[in-house]
C-alpha positions as CSV (number, residue, x, y, z in Angstrom):
1,M,0.8,19.6,-46.8
2,M,0.2,16.8,-44.3
3,D,3.9,16.3,-43.8
4,D,4.4,20.0,-43.0
5,A,1.6,20.0,-40.4
6,L,3.1,16.8,-38.8
7,K,6.5,18.4,-38.7
8,A,5.1,21.5,-37.0
9,L,3.3,19.4,-34.4
10,R,6.5,17.4,-33.7
11,A,8.5,20.6,-33.4
12,R,6.0,21.9,-30.8
13,I,6.3,18.6,-28.9
14,D,10.1,18.9,-29.0
15,G,9.9,22.4,-27.6
16,I,7.5,21.3,-24.8
17,D,9.9,18.4,-24.0
18,D,12.8,20.8,-23.7
19,A,10.7,23.0,-21.4
20,I,9.7,20.0,-19.3
21,L,13.4,19.0,-19.0
22,E,14.4,22.5,-17.8
23,L,11.5,22.7,-15.3
24,V,12.2,19.2,-13.9
25,S,15.9,20.1,-13.5
26,E,15.0,23.4,-11.8
27,R,12.7,21.5,-9.5
28,A,15.5,19.1,-8.6
29,R,17.9,21.9,-7.9
30,I,15.3,23.6,-5.6
31,A,14.7,20.3,-3.9
32,Q,18.4,20.1,-3.1
33,E,18.2,23.5,-1.6
34,V,15.2,22.5,0.5
35,G,17.2,19.4,1.7
36,R,20.1,21.6,2.8
37,A,17.7,24.0,4.6
38,K,16.2,21.1,6.6
39,K,19.6,20.6,8.3
40,G,19.3,16.9,9.0
41,E,15.5,16.6,9.2
42,K,13.9,13.7,7.4
43,I,13.7,14.0,3.6
44,Y,10.6,11.9,3.1
45,R,7.6,13.9,4.3
46,P,4.4,11.9,3.5
47,E,2.1,14.8,4.4
48,R,3.9,17.2,2.0
49,E,3.9,14.7,-0.9
50,A,0.3,13.9,-0.3
51,Q,-0.5,17.7,-0.5
52,I,1.3,18.0,-3.8
53,V,-0.4,14.9,-5.3
54,R,-3.8,16.1,-4.1
55,R,-3.4,19.6,-5.5
56,L,-2.2,18.4,-8.9
57,R,-5.0,15.8,-9.2
58,E,-7.6,18.5,-8.4
59,A,-6.0,21.0,-10.8
60,N,-5.5,18.4,-13.6
61,P,-7.2,19.7,-16.8
62,G,-6.8,16.4,-18.7
63,P,-6.7,14.6,-21.0
64,L,-4.3,12.5,-18.8
65,S,-6.1,10.8,-15.9
66,G,-5.6,11.7,-12.3
67,D,-3.9,8.4,-11.6
68,T,-1.5,9.1,-14.5
69,I,-0.7,12.5,-13.1
70,E,-0.1,11.0,-9.7
71,R,2.3,8.4,-11.1
72,L,4.3,11.1,-12.9
73,I,4.6,13.5,-10.0
74,R,5.5,10.7,-7.5
75,E,8.3,9.5,-9.8
76,I,9.6,13.1,-10.0
77,M,9.5,13.5,-6.3
78,S,11.2,10.1,-5.9
79,A,14.1,11.1,-8.1
80,C,14.4,14.5,-6.4
81,R,14.4,12.8,-3.0
82,A,17.1,10.4,-4.0
83,L,19.4,13.3,-4.8
84,E,19.6,13.9,-1.0
85,E,19.5,10.4,0.4
86,T,18.5,6.8,-0.5
87,T,15.2,5.8,1.0
88,R,15.2,2.2,2.1
89,V,11.8,0.5,2.1
90,A,11.3,-3.1,3.3
91,Y,8.4,-5.0,1.8
92,L,6.9,-8.5,1.8
93,G,8.9,-10.1,-1.0
94,P,10.2,-11.6,-3.1
95,A,10.3,-9.3,-6.1
96,G,7.2,-9.3,-8.2
97,T,4.6,-9.3,-5.4
98,F,1.7,-6.9,-5.1
99,T,3.4,-5.4,-2.0
100,Q,6.4,-4.3,-4.2
101,Q,3.9,-2.6,-6.5
102,A,2.5,-0.7,-3.5
103,V,6.1,0.4,-2.6
104,L,6.6,1.8,-6.1
105,K,3.2,3.4,-6.1
106,Q,3.9,5.3,-2.9
107,F,7.7,6.0,-3.1
108,G,8.5,5.8,-6.8
109,H,11.3,3.8,-8.4
110,A,14.2,5.8,-6.9
111,V,14.3,3.9,-3.7
112,D,16.2,0.9,-2.3
113,A,13.4,-1.7,-2.0
114,L,14.3,-4.5,0.3
115,A,12.5,-7.8,-0.2
116,E,11.8,-9.6,3.1
117,A,10.7,-13.1,3.7
118,D,7.6,-12.3,5.8
119,I,5.7,-9.5,7.5
120,D,7.7,-10.0,10.7
121,A,10.9,-9.3,8.9
122,C,9.5,-6.1,7.5
123,F,8.8,-4.8,10.9
124,H,12.2,-5.9,12.2
125,A,14.0,-4.2,9.4
126,V,12.7,-0.8,10.4
127,E,12.9,-1.4,14.1
128,T,16.6,-2.2,13.8
129,G,17.4,0.6,11.4
130,R,18.1,-1.6,8.4
131,A,15.2,0.1,6.6
132,D,13.7,3.5,6.9
133,F,10.1,2.4,6.2
134,A,8.1,-0.8,5.7
135,V,5.1,-1.4,3.5
136,V,2.9,-4.3,4.6
137,P,-0.6,-5.4,3.6
138,V,-3.3,-4.9,6.2
139,E,-6.6,-5.7,4.5
140,N,-8.2,-6.8,1.3
141,S,-11.7,-5.8,0.1
142,T,-12.6,-9.4,-0.7
143,E,-10.9,-11.4,2.0
144,G,-10.7,-9.0,4.9
145,A,-7.9,-8.3,7.4
146,I,-4.3,-9.6,7.3
147,V,-4.2,-10.8,10.9
148,R,-0.4,-11.0,11.2
149,T,0.0,-7.3,10.5
150,L,-2.7,-6.5,13.1
151,D,-1.0,-8.7,15.7
152,L,2.5,-7.2,15.1
153,I,1.5,-3.6,15.1
154,V,0.1,-3.8,18.6
155,A,3.5,-4.6,20.2
156,S,5.7,-2.7,17.7
157,P,7.0,0.8,18.4
158,L,6.5,1.6,14.7
159,R,3.9,4.2,13.7
160,V,1.6,4.2,10.7
161,C,2.7,7.2,8.5
162,G,0.9,6.3,5.2
163,E,-1.5,4.1,3.4
164,V,-1.6,2.7,-0.2
165,M,-4.8,1.5,-1.9
166,L,-3.8,-0.9,-4.7
167,P,-6.3,-2.5,-7.1
168,I,-5.4,-6.2,-7.3
169,H,-5.7,-7.8,-10.7
170,Q,-4.8,-11.5,-10.5
171,T,-3.1,-13.0,-13.6
172,L,-3.0,-16.8,-14.4
173,M,0.4,-17.6,-15.9
174,R,2.4,-20.7,-16.8
175,K,5.3,-21.8,-19.1
176,Q,3.1,-22.1,-22.2
177,D,-0.2,-20.6,-23.5
178,G,-3.6,-22.2,-22.8
179,L,-5.5,-23.9,-20.0
180,D,-4.9,-27.5,-21.3
181,G,-2.9,-29.7,-19.1
182,I,-2.9,-27.6,-15.9
183,R,-3.0,-30.0,-13.0
184,R,-1.8,-27.6,-10.3
185,V,-2.4,-23.9,-9.5
186,Y,0.0,-22.2,-7.1
187,G,-0.8,-19.0,-5.3
188,H,-0.7,-17.1,-2.0
189,A,-3.7,-18.1,0.1
190,Q,-5.3,-14.7,-0.4
191,S,-4.9,-14.9,-4.2
192,L,-6.4,-18.4,-4.3
193,A,-9.4,-17.1,-2.2
194,Q,-9.8,-14.1,-4.5
195,C,-10.1,-16.3,-7.6
196,Q,-11.9,-19.3,-6.2
197,Q,-15.0,-18.9,-8.4
198,W,-13.0,-18.4,-11.6
199,L,-10.8,-21.5,-10.8
200,A,-13.9,-23.5,-10.1
201,R,-15.4,-22.7,-13.5
202,H,-12.3,-23.0,-15.6
203,L,-10.0,-25.4,-13.8
204,P,-12.2,-27.5,-11.5
205,A,-9.9,-30.5,-11.5
206,A,-6.7,-28.6,-10.8
207,E,-5.2,-28.9,-7.3
208,R,-4.9,-25.5,-5.6
209,I,-1.6,-25.2,-3.7
210,S,-1.0,-22.4,-1.2
211,V,2.5,-20.9,-1.2
212,V,4.2,-18.2,0.9
213,S,4.0,-15.7,-2.0
214,N,2.8,-15.5,-5.6
215,S,6.4,-15.0,-6.6
216,E,7.3,-18.3,-5.1
217,G,4.4,-19.7,-7.1
218,A,5.8,-18.2,-10.2
219,R,9.2,-19.8,-9.5
220,L,7.6,-23.2,-9.1
221,A,5.4,-22.9,-12.2
222,A,8.5,-21.9,-14.2
223,A,9.9,-25.4,-13.5
224,D,6.7,-27.3,-13.9
225,P,4.9,-27.6,-17.3
226,D,1.7,-29.0,-15.6
227,A,1.4,-26.1,-13.3
228,A,0.1,-22.5,-13.4
229,T,0.3,-19.7,-10.8
230,L,-1.6,-16.6,-9.8
231,G,0.0,-13.3,-9.4
232,S,0.9,-10.0,-11.1
233,E,2.0,-9.5,-14.7
234,T,5.3,-8.2,-13.2
235,A,5.9,-11.7,-11.8
236,A,5.2,-13.2,-15.3
237,E,7.9,-11.0,-16.8
238,L,10.4,-11.7,-14.0
239,Y,10.0,-15.5,-14.3
240,G,9.5,-15.8,-18.0
241,L,6.0,-17.0,-17.9
242,A,3.2,-16.7,-20.5
243,V,0.0,-14.8,-19.4
244,V,-2.8,-17.3,-19.9
245,Q,-5.6,-15.1,-18.6
246,A,-5.5,-11.6,-17.1
247,R,-7.9,-10.4,-14.4
248,V,-9.1,-13.7,-13.1
249,E,-10.2,-12.2,-9.7
250,D,-13.8,-12.8,-8.8
251,E,-14.4,-9.2,-7.8
252,A,-13.6,-6.5,-10.3
253,S,-13.1,-3.9,-7.5
254,N,-10.7,-6.2,-5.6
255,T,-8.4,-3.8,-3.7
256,T,-5.7,-4.3,-1.0
257,R,-4.9,-1.6,1.6
258,F,-1.2,-1.4,2.6
259,L,0.3,0.5,5.6
260,V,3.5,2.5,5.4
261,L,5.3,2.1,8.8
262,G,8.1,4.3,10.1
263,K,9.7,5.5,13.3
264,S,7.1,8.4,13.5
265,D,3.8,9.2,11.9
266,A,3.0,12.1,9.6
267,A,2.2,15.7,10.3
268,P,-1.3,16.9,9.3
269,S,-1.9,17.1,5.5
270,G,-5.4,18.4,5.5
271,R,-7.1,15.1,4.7
272,D,-5.9,12.5,7.1
273,K,-6.8,9.3,8.9
274,T,-5.9,8.0,12.4
275,S,-5.5,4.4,13.3
276,L,-5.9,3.2,16.9
277,V,-6.3,-0.1,18.9
278,M,-8.1,-0.4,22.2
279,S,-9.8,-2.8,24.5
280,T,-12.4,-2.8,27.2
281,K,-14.0,-5.0,29.7
282,N,-16.2,-7.8,28.4
283,E,-19.5,-6.5,29.6
284,P,-22.8,-5.3,27.9
285,G,-22.5,-1.9,26.2
286,A,-18.8,-1.6,26.8
287,I,-17.7,-1.1,23.1
288,V,-20.6,1.4,22.6
289,R,-19.4,3.5,25.5
290,L,-15.8,3.3,24.1
291,L,-16.8,4.6,20.7
292,Q,-19.3,7.2,21.9
293,P,-16.8,10.1,22.1
294,L,-16.2,9.7,18.4
295,A,-19.9,9.8,17.6
296,E,-20.5,12.8,19.9
297,A,-17.6,14.7,18.1
298,G,-19.1,13.9,14.7
299,I,-16.0,11.9,13.7
300,S,-16.6,9.1,11.1
301,M,-15.1,5.7,11.4
302,S,-14.0,3.9,8.2
303,K,-13.0,0.7,9.9
304,L,-13.8,-1.3,13.0
305,E,-12.0,-4.7,13.3
306,S,-11.9,-7.0,16.3
307,R,-9.1,-9.5,17.1
308,P,-8.7,-11.8,20.1
309,A,-6.3,-10.4,22.7
310,R,-3.4,-12.5,23.9
311,S,-4.0,-11.5,27.5
312,G,-6.8,-13.8,28.2
313,N,-9.8,-15.9,27.0
314,W,-12.7,-14.0,25.4
315,E,-10.9,-10.7,25.5
316,Y,-10.7,-8.7,22.3
317,L,-8.8,-5.8,20.8
318,F,-10.7,-3.4,18.6
319,F,-8.8,-1.7,15.7
320,V,-10.4,1.5,14.5
321,V,-9.6,3.8,11.6
322,C,-11.3,7.2,11.8
323,E,-11.2,10.4,9.8
324,G,-8.9,13.3,10.9
325,H,-5.5,13.8,12.4
326,R,-4.8,13.1,16.1
327,Q,-3.7,16.7,16.4
328,D,-7.1,18.0,15.3
329,A,-8.8,19.5,18.3
330,K,-12.0,17.5,18.1
331,L,-10.3,14.2,17.5
332,A,-7.7,14.9,20.2
333,A,-10.4,15.5,22.7
334,A,-12.3,12.4,21.7
335,L,-9.2,10.3,22.0
336,A,-8.5,11.7,25.5
337,E,-12.0,10.7,26.5
338,I,-11.6,7.2,25.0
339,G,-8.3,6.8,26.9
340,S,-10.1,7.5,30.2
341,R,-12.7,4.8,29.4
342,A,-10.5,2.1,27.8
343,A,-8.6,-0.7,29.5
344,F,-6.0,-0.2,26.8
345,L,-5.5,2.4,24.1
346,K,-2.7,2.8,21.6
347,I,-2.6,5.5,18.8
348,L,-1.0,3.6,15.9
349,G,-0.5,6.8,13.9
350,S,-2.0,9.6,11.8
351,Y,-1.3,9.8,8.1
352,P,-2.6,11.2,4.8
353,A,-5.6,9.4,3.4
354,A,-4.8,7.6,0.1
355,S,-6.0,9.1,-3.1
């Protein structure tokens, strides 16, 4: 009786799988028709993909989580997009970094992911046309801003067209199991900082060595039996290392925000952010007057970051992330007023808010 019931359930699953295959194939065919109808317009539309993801997450009846639904639909969109063109995405490499994970989360696996040596090279790849987009880290919830990204984006013609929020789970890995005999721990400076309390408790005598990337740390640890490294479990698989301890980050909610950069920003999606950078004279109340138009328009800021300007001593640039799209009437008016008050103003881009 049990065998008959199991066979019936499996037959239902087979039928559903067949229906899924037919529907996915139909979606791909329609996507091809959409691509032809665009007549040369760009295939990747971050605002459209964000709307699809948002709608399905909100309509999701379960039992699969919203994150799982998002991963599934992004992979389907990625495969359909690849039927029309190959999307080239530069990222802070090498393979196995958290930035590569951010690329796959945003674009899916059906892309040409280009590992670059540093953040500068990611910008250059898009600026010269070698890549269509770049994904770079901009801030971490534990360690704050990635200053090189902020410095580069001021002078670059690239625009912010998307953001990715990636939970960062640091893994301690080495050639063999166990903590015994670890004399050195490699890791990117950000990763070492995110795990400093755990390392102090469990490996207080081990030297901490900063490297250009966690993947570089994995490469070094693979050749050194007395060393371990921090990074993603993907890096452990790539370099043949054993996972000694998972989730060694000090803050369980540790998250890194990444920017997607392209030649243009995104059209309105209905739930957007706008990033800008501005400066003002160094005088009392200047920054308050600069931000006042946002407050008067009822526009919320989710980020305010200052960086020294290169134009002179004690002058600062202020990076702002606010809710809304630059084409929204209230935000457009507020930005125009800020522009009349600021010594310098640059709209870095409007883009869909990450899920």
